[in-house]
Every structure is written in C-alpha cells, then in structure tokens.
N, C-alpha and C positions, 0 to 999 in steps of 0.2 A: 673934135666936133665942137662947133660954136652954137651955143644955145640962144634962142631968141629971148628977149627980155620977158615975154609972157611966160615962157617955160621956166626960166630962172625963178620968177616970182612964185610960180606954182610949187616948185621944189622947196623953196625956203618956207612957204606956207605949210607944206606937208610936213617938213622936218620940225617946224616950230609946233605944229599941232600935236605931233607925236610926242615931243618933249613935255608939252603941257598935259597931255593925257597920262603920261608916265608919272608926272609929278602928282596929279590928282589921285592916281591909283595907289600911290604909296601911302596916302592918307588912310586907306582902308585895309592896309596890311598890318597884322598884329606884329608888334616889335619882337616878341619872343613867346612861343606857346608854352603853356604851363606843363610842367613835368607831371605825369600821371603815376599814382601809387595805388596799389591794391592790397587787400588783406586776404588771409587764408583761413579756411575753416578748420576747426580741430578734427583730428583723426583718431587719437587714442582715447578710448572710453573704457570704463571698468568692464571687466569680463562678465560680471554678474548682473548686468542690466537685464531687466525682464523683457522678453520679446513680446511686442504689442501687435495685436491683430487689428486694432481699430484704425480707421483712415483719418489722417490728420491734414487739415488745411492750415497753411501758414499765411495769415493775413499780412497785408502791407503795413509795416510799423507806422505808428503816428509819431510826429515830431513837430516841434515849433518851427516857425519860418527860418530862424537863424541856423537850425540844424538841418533842415530840409534843403540841402544844397550839396554840390559836389566839392565845394571848397573845404579846406582843412582848417578848422577853427581853433582859436587860441583865446585864452582869457588872462588878463593882467590884474583883474580885480573882480570881486563878486558881482559888480554892476556893469561890467564891460565884456564885449565879445568882439573879436577881430579875426582876421584870416591870414594865413601865410601867403606871401606873394609867390607867384609862379609855381604853385604846387596844388594839385587837386586829386581827389579820389577818382577812380574810374567810373563812378556812378554817383547819383544822389545818395546820401547816407541811408535813408529808409530802404531804397532798392538794394543797396549794398548789403545791409543787415538781413533783409528778407532772403536774398540769394545765399548768403552765408549760413543762415539758419537751415535752409533747405539742404544745403550740402552737408551740414553738421549732422542732421538726422539721418541722411543717407549714409554718411560715414560711420555712424554708430552701428549699423547693421541690425538694429533691434526693433525696427518698425516695418510692417508690411507695405503700407502705402502712405506716402507723404507728398504733398504738392503745394504750389503757391498760386495755383490757378483754379478757381472754383468750378470752372467748366470742364476740368480735366477728369473729375471723378466724383462719386458720391462722397459725402463727408460725415464722419461721426463727431469729430471734435474740431474746434477752431482755436488756433493759438494766436491771440491778439497781443501785441506788444506796443509799448510807448518808450521812445528813446528820450530820456530826461537829460542826459549829459553825454557829450561825445566831443571833448575838447582837450587841448593841452593847456595846463594851468601853470602860469608863472607866479610863484609865490615870492621869488626873488629875481629881479631883472638880470642879475649877474650870474645866475645859475641855470642849469638845464631844467626844463619844466617836468611836471608829472602829468601823465595822461589819465583823464577821468572818464570812465564809461559807466553809465547807469541805465538799466533797462527795467521797466515794469512789465511783467508777463501775466496775462490772464488766459486760463484754459477754460473754454466754454463748450457746452454740449450743443451741437448743431441742431439737434431735434428738439430739445427742451428749451433752447434759447436761454440757458441759465449758466452762470459762472460756476465752474466746478472748483477752481482754485486760483489764487493770486499770490504772486511773490515778487520780490525786488532783488535784482542782481546788480552788484556794483563792484568795480575794481579800480584801484589806483596803482599805476605803474610808473616809476621814475624813468625818464629817458637817460641813457648813458652819456649823452652829450647834447649840446644845444645846436644841433643841426637837423635838417629835415629828415634825413635818412634814419638817424637814431630815434627821432620822435615817432616816425612811422613804425619802427620796430616796437616801440612801447605801445602804440595803438594796437598793433597786432597781438601783443601779449595780453593786454587788457581785454580786448574783444574776444580772444580765444577763451579766456577764463569765463567770461560772462556767457558766451554761447554754450560752452561745455556745461555750465551750471543749469542753463535753461533746458537743454536736452535731457540731462539726467533727472531734473525735477519733473519734467513733463512725462517721461517714460516711466517714472516711478510712481506716478499717480495711480491709485487703485482703480479709478474709474475707467482708465484705458484698457485695463486687463479684464474687464467684465465681458461676458459673452455678448455678441452683437445684438441679440434680442433684448438684452438688458439695457441697451442704450436708447431704445425707442421711447 
C-alpha cells in the first residue's frame, strides 16, 4: 500500500509525539523505590505482671520533625542527622511506635482494655510518650553503628487530668555489621527492650490497680 504524503506526515508526527511523551513520563518515574522495613512488638512478658482492669489510651507519641518521618535516621556527630538511602520504615516513626505499644500491651495479656483511638472506648488513663532518640549512631566511620532509642513516658489520669508517673526508657544496641539489614535488627532489639520496659512500668503502677470508682 502506498501512503499519501499527508498520511505519512501524520504517522511520523504521531510516532514522534509518542516518543516525546514517553521521554517526559520517564522524568516522573522514581529510579528505584525504597525498601521498607518493619519492627515487631515484644511478646514475652513476666508471668507475675498484675492484671489491670483500668482502660488505657495510648496517645500518639510526640517527636521532633527530624524523627517524625518514615525515613531511617543516622547520626555521625552529636550535631548532625542524616538518613539511609533507599530504606524506610513502613510508617512514620510516631505511628510505628504507637502501634507497637498497642500490640505490646495486648501481647502482655495483663490489661482488660487498651486502645489508640479515643473514640473507641471510655478511658481511665492515658499513656503519653515522647521519642527523644531513634537513630543509628556512628562513633567511628569505619565500624558498624549502634542504635539509640530513647522514649519519655507519662502516665496520666484521664479524669483528674494529672500526671500519675513519669519515666525515661533508653537502650543502646550495637549493630552486628554496617549494612541496613543488621542495623534494622539492632533497631528491633532496642525498640523491643524500650517497649517492654514501658509496658511493665505502666502495668506495675499502683494507680492502675485501684478500683474503677477510685479513679474518678
């Protein structure tokens, strides 16, 4: 079949336009998506934990802007903070810690009602936390980092609007190697210890074991 000059021109124009659009589209395609990492909640708790009948609300943890991100942070000096390339948590760190705290209390089997949504139940106590540190720390550029997790916890009476107790939980765990998989394992170990400490500290507070009428 012989194409007329006008049809040939239209074909070349269509082909050229398609190539141009493909080239433009490639500008908006990510080169390589970040690999996602998650952490696990502790499961093994002391058998002697008191069983608590109070209802506990886990508030969304506070964190500075450099921690309030899904990126995995690292520090090479006390005055600097950076992030690992092509690696992220499955959620922003405050949401990650809130969900892990909820799962940790549930895994303890020692509390009747715990939630992270104020609309889901009436509340006797509120657990408020602040994430101070959640980073891999490089003290020596030639060695694997250590992971630093630090959380401040406040246990408050929902009805009295008063702080019942405050404590600080901190863990430093060295990574076995200077690669992201080993560093995430160290994050998991440090976070596990901190969350376990918060759960035990909270459930052991005498205020939570008082009769419900005493919480009014």
